[in-house]
N, C-alpha and C positions, 0 to 999 in steps of 0.2 A: 450491401454492396450489390451491385447490379452486373450480373454475369455477362460477359460480352461487351459492355459498355465502358468498363473502367480500366485504365491502365495506370498503374501507380509507379511513378518513378521516385525511388528512395535515393536521394542524392547526399552526399557528405557536406559538410558546411560550405555553402556558396555564399559568402557575405557580399551582397551586391546592393547598390543604392537603387538600381532600376530594374532588376530582375528578382525571381522568386527563390525562396529557401525551403529546403526539404529536410526531412528528419534528421535531426542533429542529436548525437549523444556524446558528450565530451565528459570524460571522468578523469579527474586528476587525483592527486595523493588523498587528499582528504575532502575534496570539494566535488560534489556532482553538479554539472550544469546540464540541464536537459532542455532542449527546445524541439518538441516532438512535432514537426511540421511535415506536411506532405503536399505535393502539388500534383494534379491530375491534368493531363492533356487529352482532349478528344480529337479524334480524326473525323467524327461524323458531326456535321454542323447541327443536325437535328437533336442530338443528345448532348451537345456542349453546354447548352443553357442550363441543364439539369445538374451537371456536376461542377459548372463553373463557380458557384458560390463557395465550394471547398477552396479552389485557388484564392479568391479573395480573402476568405476567412483566414487562411494560412498566411498570407501576405499581411493582414492586419494584426495578427498576433505576433508575428515575427517583428513587424514595426514597433508594436507596443513594448515588447520585451527588450528590444534593443535600445530605444530611445526613452521610454518611461515617460510619456507625456503626463502632466499632471491632470488628475481627474478633480476638478472643482465642483462644489456643490452649486448647482444651477437648475433652474426650472426646466423641465423637459419641453422643448419647442414643438410647435405643430406639426412639422416634418417628421420629427422623431416619433411623436404620438401616432401619426398615422402609419408609420413603419411598424410600430409596435401592434398597432390594431391588426395589420395584415399578418403579422408574425403569429399572433395568438390564433387567428383563423386557420393559419397553416398547422399550428400545433393540434387544434382540435380534431384534425382528420388523422392524426397519428395514434397509434396504439398506446404509447407512452406519453401522449401529449399533455395529459393532465399534471403530471409531475413536473413537466418543463414549464407550464403555465405557472405553477408555484414558485419556480425558480425565477421566472420574469417578475413576477409580484415582489420577491425580495430583492431582485437587482434594482427595481424602479423605486423603491421605497426610499432609498438613500438619496437619490437624484444626484448621484455623482457619476457622469458619463461623458462620452466624447464621440463625435462623428468622425470617424477615422478615414473614411472614404474622402473627406474634403482634404486631410493632409496628404493623402496618397494619390491625388489627382494625376500628377506627372507620371508616376510609377504605373498606374493604372492604364493610362495612354499608352505607354510603351508595351505593357502586356497585351493590349488589345492589337496593337501592331504586330505583335508576335504569335497572335492567335490563341493565347491562353485565356483571354477573356473576350466575350462576344462585344461587337461594336454597336449593335442595334438594341440593346437591352438597358434598362436603368440598373445601376450598380449602386448599392449602399453598404456600409459596414459601420457597426457601432460597438463600443465596449461600455459596460455597466458594472460599476464596483458592487460586490455583495457584501463581503467582510473579510478580515483577516488575510489580506493579499489574495482574495479570490475574485474572480471576475467572470462576467458572462459576456462572450463574444457572439455577435450575431452578424451574417452578411447575407444579402440579397442579390441575386441577379434575375431580373424579370420576376416571375411568380415563385421562384425556387429559392429556398433557404438553406444555409448551413450554419451550424451553431454548436458551441461547446462551453464548458466551464474551463477555467484556467487558473492555476495556482502558482504563485511565485513567494519565495521567502524561506526561512528557516524551517517552517513547519510544513513544507511541501515535499519533503524527501519520502519515497516509498518506505524506506526503512523504519519509520516510526509511525506509519499510517496502518501497520498490519502488526498483528501479535506475533508472527514469525516470518523471518526473511532469510532465505537462503537460495542461492542459485543451483545448489545440488539436490539430488533426490531426497524424498522425505519418506521413511518408512516407519509405520506405527504397527507394532504386532503384539498380540497377547500371548502367554505362555499357559495360562491356566484356563483361558476362556471367559474369565471374569473381569477382565480388565475393561475400563471405560476411558474414554477421551472426550473432552469437552472444549469447543473453542467458542469463546464469548467475545465476539468482536470481528472485524474484518480480517480476512487471511489473504494477503496478496503475495504470491510467490513466483520468482523468476525461475523456479526450478523446472526440471524436466519431467517430474512424476512426483505424485503423492499416493502412496500405496497403504491401504489398511487390511490387515490379515488377523483372523481369529480373535476378534474384539467382541465384547459383548454388546457394547453400545458406543456409538460415535455420533456427537452432536455438533452441528455448525450453526452457531446463533449468530450470524453476520455474513455479508456478502463474501464470495470466495473468487479470486481471479488468479489463474495459473497459467504459465505458458506452455506446459506440457500436458500430461494426462493425469486422471484420477482413477484408480483401480481399487476395487474391494473383493476380498476373497474370504469365504467362509466366515463373515461377520454376522452376528445375529440381528444387528440393526444399525443403518446408517442413515442419517438424516440432514438434508440441507434446507435450513428454514428461510434462507434468503436467496439472492441471485447467485448464479454461478456462471463465471465467463472463462472460455478458453481463448487465450491469446494467440496471435499468429506464430506458428512455429511448426507447421507440418500437420499430417493428419492426427486427429484425437481418436485414439483407439481406447474403447471402454470395455472393461470387465467388471460386471456388477453383480453383487448379491445382497439381497434384502436392503436395496437403497431407494430413499425417497427423495425427490426434489420438490420442494414446496413453491419455490420461486421461479423466476424466469432463468432459463438456460440458453446461453448464446455460445455458439462455436465459431470461431474465425478461422475456418479451414474445413477439412474433411471430418465428418462424424462417423466413425466406424465402430460398430458393436460387434464383438467377436463372440461374446458369451454374456448371458444375463439370466439371472434367476430371481425373480421377484424385484422388478424394478418400476417404480411409479413416478410419473411426471405430472405434478399438479399445476405447474405454471406453464406459460407458452415457451415454446422451443424455437430458436432462430439457427439455422445452419447456412454459412456463407457459401459453401461449396457442395460437395455430395453428402448424402446421408445413406450408410449402408448397414444392413443387418445380414451378417455372414453365418452360414451353416445352420445347424438344426437345433442349437444349443440357446435358443431365445424363448424362455419360458416366463409366462406371468409378467408381461410388460405391457403397461397401459399408459397412454398419453391422454390427459384429460382436458388440455387446452389446445388451442391452435398450434400447429406446427408449420414452420415456414422453412423451405428448402430452396436455395438459389439456384442449384444445379439438379442433379439427378438422385431421386430416391430409389434405392435397390433393396429389395427383400428377397433373400433366397430361399426361405423356407415358410411355409404357412402353417401356423398353429392358432387355434381358436382362443388361446389365452394370450395373444398379442393383438392389440387393437389401438386404433386413433379414435378416440371417442369424441373429438371435434373435427372441424374441418382443417384439411391439410392443404397449404398453399404451394403449388409447384410452378416451376418455370419450363419443366419438360415432363413428358410422359413418364410415370413410374415404371420401373422394371420389377415386375412381381410374378410370383409362381402361379401356377393354374388354381383357380378358386381363391386367390388371394385378395380379391377386391371386397371380401367380407371384413377385411381389416379396417376398412374405411367406413366407420359407422355413419358419418355424415357427408361422405363423399370426399372429393378434392377438387379444387379450382386451379385453372391454368391462368398464368399471366406473370407479370412482372413482380419479382419478389425483393422486397427491402429487408435487409438485415443490418442491425446496428453494428457499428465498428468497434472492436475491442482493442484497446490499446495494449500493445505488448509490455510486459513488465521489465524494465531495465536491470541489468546486473550491475550494481555499483562496484563490485569487486573487479571488473574489467578495468585494467590499468591503475588498479588502487595499490599503492605501496604501504604495506603496513609499517615498515621501518621508517618511512618518512612521516607517517602519521604519529607514531611514537616519539620520533625526534622532535616533532612539533609540540607535543604535549610536554616532553622533557624541558623544552626551552622555556616553559611557563613555571619551572619549579626551581627550587634550591635545597641543596642537602640539609636535612633537619639539623645536624650537628652545627652547620654554619649559622642557621637562624638561632639556634640557642646560644652559640658563642659570640657571634658578631651582629645579630639582628638582620633584618631583611630590608632591602632598599625597594621600594615600590611593592606592587601587588605580586604576590607569589604563591605556589603550591609548595608541598613538602615531598621530598624524595629521599630514598635510601638506596645505596649501591647494592645491598644484600636483599635478604628476605624480611619480609614484615608480617606481623600478627596485628589485626586491626579489629577493635570493637567500639561500639558507639551507643549512646543513649541519650535520650532528650529528658532533661528535667527543667520544667518550666522555671525561667524563661531561656535557658541555655542548652546548647548542644555540648555533649562531651564525647571526645574521641580519643581513645587509648591506643596508643602505638608502641609495639615492642619490636626492637630491631633484632637482628640474629646473634647479638651479643648479650640479649637479655636487658638492654637499657630501655627504660619506660619513658615515655612522652605523654603528656595529657595535653590535649587541645580543647580549648572551650572557646564559645563564641554565641552571640545571640543571632539566630537565624531569622530575623525580621523581615529581610527582603532578599533579592537574589544576590549572589556573590558579586563583589568581594565582601568579606565580613571582617569587622574589627575583631581580632582574635588574639587570644593569649596562649602561649605554649609554655609548659613547665617541664623541666627535668630536674629532680632533686630540689635543691634550693635555687636553681637558675630559672629565671622567668623572662620572657620576651613578648612584647606586643607587636603585631605585624598585620598587614592586610591580606586576608587569606581568600584565594580565588576558588577554594572548593576541590582542589587537586591533591590527591595523596597517591604516590607513585613508587614502585619498587622495580628494581633491575632484575630482581629474582622473583620468586612466587610470593603470593599473599594470602594468608588464612584469614577468613572473616569469622570471629569466633564471639561467644557471649560476653557483653559487658559484665564485669564483676557484679554479682548480687542480682542479676535478672536472668530471665530464661529466654528473652527475646531481645533483639535489638530494635529499637525505636528511632526513626529519623525524622527530622523537620529541617526543610530547606533542602538545597541541593548539595550532593556530594558526589565526587567522581573518584573511583579506585582503579588504578591502572597498574597493570603488570607486564613486563617484558616476557614473563614466563606464564604461569597459570595462576587461576584464582580458586580457592577452595572455600565453599560456604558450609560451615559448621553450626549455623544456628538460624532460628526463624528470624526474617527480617521484615519489619512492618513500617508503615507510614503512620506519622503520629495521628493525622486526621481519620485514619482507618482503624485505629485500635479499638477492639471490643466487637468488630464486625467480621464474621467469618463466612457470610454468604457472597459468592462472586457477583451475583446480580446486584447486591448492595454496594459493592466497591465500585462498580461502574456508575451506579446513580449518584453516589456520594462524590465521585471524582467530577462528574458533569456539573453538579451544583457548587463545588467549592471554588475559591479563589487561591487556594492553597497551591505553590508551585513545586512542592517536595517531589524530587526524583533521585533515587540511587542509580548511578551509572556504573556498571561493572565492566571493565574492558581488559581482556587478557590477549597477549599476542598468540598463546597457545589455547589451552581449554579452559572452561570454566565448569567446575564440579560441584554438584549439589549432594552433600552427604546423606546416607541413610538416616531417616528419622527426622529430617528437615522438611516439614509438611507445607511450608509457605514462604516464598520469596517475593518481595515487591521490589522490582528493580527492572532495568533495562540491562540485558547481559549480551555483551558482544564477545564473540570469539572470532579473532581476525584470521587465524590460520587453520584452527581445528574445529572444535564444536563444544557444545554444552551437554554435560552428563546428568541425566535425571534421576530423580527418585520418585516415589508416589508423592507427588508435590502439586500445589496450586501456585501458578505464576501470574503475578499482576504487574504487567508492564509489557515487555517484548523480549524476543529472542532474535539475535542477528548472528549468523556464523556463516563462514564459507564453505565448509565441508558437508557432505551428506549428513542428515539428521536420522539417526536410527534409534528408536526407543522400542525395547522389548520388555514386555512383562511389567509394565507400569501404567497406574491410572493417573491421569493428569488433567488439571484444569488450566487451560490457557486463557487469561482474561486480560483483554486489551485496555489500557489506560488511555481513555479517550483525549485527556489533556495532551498527549505527546503528538497527536495529529492536529489539534486545534491550535497548537502554539501557546497553550497556557501552562507550560511546564518548562523548567530551565534544565536542559540537558547538557551536562558538562561533558566535553569532548565529542560533540554531536557529529555524527557522520552525515554526508550528503546534503550539505547546504546548497539548495537549489537556487542559483542566482538568476538563471535565465527562465526558469518556469516549466511547467508541465500541463499538458492539455488533458482534460478529463472528458469522457463521453462525447466524443465527436460524433455528429449527427448531420444527415443531409437527406 
């Protein structure tokens, strides 16, 4: 972001043929459509060319997401090759250019591309007349397919480029691209001082804060993106091993103790540190507005890589245990105390400062109706008694008007699901999970037997207890299964996926999931809360609490947690392990939330 140069207008859906479209976030009952677009208008002609590629890029993305032109396999022509050559030269001057050059290589390997500026010629002309795009510069925009509904968009105006990756499809919803999703505050605290928390995978939070208190050790083994703040109090050790990004949402106020950032830290807003005791930053730091260190409680704080501040750097108190070990890039003179120049071990440089844009994480629970969502699931089911008595017409799930007790186990080649209703009636469902639902299933109740097409849904109007299948100490699942309750779900047994049985190391779960073509997923969806009982040390599932939250034990979670309310975990040691198949689209999530039809932009750059 270039302070003083850029004015961003966030407009609500403006569907036009001949004008531009800006940030759009439309959430319906069980479908999230996100078209995160922004248009920037410049008043100074000298600077317009620099920011104009963003206008052209957003126009191109909106056109693509609205019309879905077919990207056919075709050889990249001379004009496109020259465009890519210039783009790579542009990237070579960027600090993160190498990783984007790799994206370009991946995007051009498939040779599925389109020159969108040709299709948009009339619209571009009108935008030039409205002074949103310059007239006297060459304009080009392209889209390149990468894989799995992912694309690379690149636009150029003159010698300046804007670029972004873009995702569209069922696998593009934020809720499954993170191991924890909640718009509410997250608080992790110890009671004995020995508790540990590990996050293996990406953590993308629309929440306002992530607080960690009195924990022995917290490890983030994946990128972190949060709209709010991260605070650590009285923790023995907190480490972020990948990038950390704070989305736009006001000043980011940090209180840090024994905290280490190993990757890039990007703050889209003000970076305000009120208190710090032993904080180390081993990766580069980008701040789009002001960077402030307030008061005299900033001790043992070191920045080992370049720091970029687009507005003002303010340091109120000098201490020899606070320093910038590499160059600091500033757009304004720093405000520092007497003798404070010793903080800058390699000095600072003045000039225009570029800061990457951080996309704000949307809250899918805005305008989300849990009742309508559950009504939709219910419409895909039939009462169990009706299926037994009269059979089922078409594909259906199973439903009870009361409470259910459910257990399951895989005995090659079949899945067996045992269902007890609140009258004590037992039903046994069996099927071969050789592919995604629907399954050719058989259900038995006493001497009665019915064959039907099972869509993988089991639903109760009251609560559901997940218990051990008779004769086993853990439930083993193969294939996709969705368990839905209009009340609560209680997990009373260890639940595992068949392809991961015998492996207890979280790192191995992730590796095995990356290498398998198995699409097994247990989806647990409760209107109220999901509770993990004491003694249950492992749950492999995606757990959804639409109105309340998930109650944890000392547990390892392989999958994800999605809830609406604040998450407060006290006195528990937990491993959160993301199932990469959820974000790659290689797993079947029954009752999936947030099917993104319009798509979403990642990592917008210019």
